[in-house]
N, C-alpha and C positions, 0 to 999 in steps of 0.2 A: 504494500500500500504506500502510495506517495506521501511525502511529509505534509503537503498542503491538504490532502484528503483527510489525514489524521486530525489536523488542526480543525478542519471544518466539522468533522464528526464530533470532536470534543466540544466545540462551541454550540452545536445543536443540542447536545445532551445537557449542557450546563445552562442553556437559555431558560429564563423564567419570564412569565408575563406578570407585569406589575401595573396596578392602577394608582394614579396619583390624583389627588384633589388639591387644587391650587386656589388659595383664598387671597383676597386683596382687591386692588383695582386692576383687574385682569380682563375686562371686557370693554370693547370699544377703543382699545389702545394698541392695536397691532400685536397683541400677545400671541395669539394662535399662529399668525404668519411667521413671527420670529421663532417660535418653537419649531414649526414646520421646516423653516430654512436651516436652522441649526441641526435638527435631527437628521435631515437629508445630508448635510455636510459631513456628518459623522457616521453615516450609513446605519442609523438607528431606525428600526421598523416599528410602526404603531399608528396611533391616531390621537388627535386632540379635538375637543369640542367644548362649546359653551354649555353651561348648565342653566336651568331656569332660575336658580337661586343666586345668580351673579358670580358663581365660582366657575372654574374651568376644570375639566377632567382630561387627563392624558393616560393612555394605555400604551405600553411599550414592551417589546421583547428585549430583555436585557440580561447580561451576565455580569460577573464580577469585574470584567475589564471595562465596562461602560456604564454601570449603574451610577456611580458617583458623578461622572461626566454629565449624564442626563439630568440628575438632580440639580447640578449647578446651572445647567441651561434653563431649567424650570424656575429656579430661584432668581436668576438674573432677569429673565423676561425681556421685554422690549424697553426702549429708552423712555417710554411713556407709562409703563406699568409700575405698580407698587405691590410686589408680592409680600404678603404678611405671613403666610404659612403654607408649607407643602407637606402633605401626608402621603404615605405610600402603603400599599398592601399587595401581597402576592394574590393572584387570582388564578382560576383555572386557565391552563395554557390555551392561548389563541395565537396562531401563527400568522404574522403579517408579512407581506412581500414588499411593502413600501411604507412610507409614512404619509398620512393624509390628514386634512382638515375635514372633520365630519360636521355636517349641518343638521 
């Protein structure tokens, strides 16, 4: 088995699906677009959407090599957002092939 194939299999088996709830001023301030752009720049797969309670939800396939990076992306947000709190939880595995903004 080729070295890259072993690495790919390792990453697939160690990949977890996480749900994040982001609270603060995160709607109407280019927050989702910023998360989308940064996630795609780092090859992170998942989705981000506004919730009816003014929070934002993000779901992503992550492993130990990119979990902290994604959390820092969520905390930084856009230049107009003010993130107050980010919570995360593991959820049942859902495999994404890209990162998207869900409406």
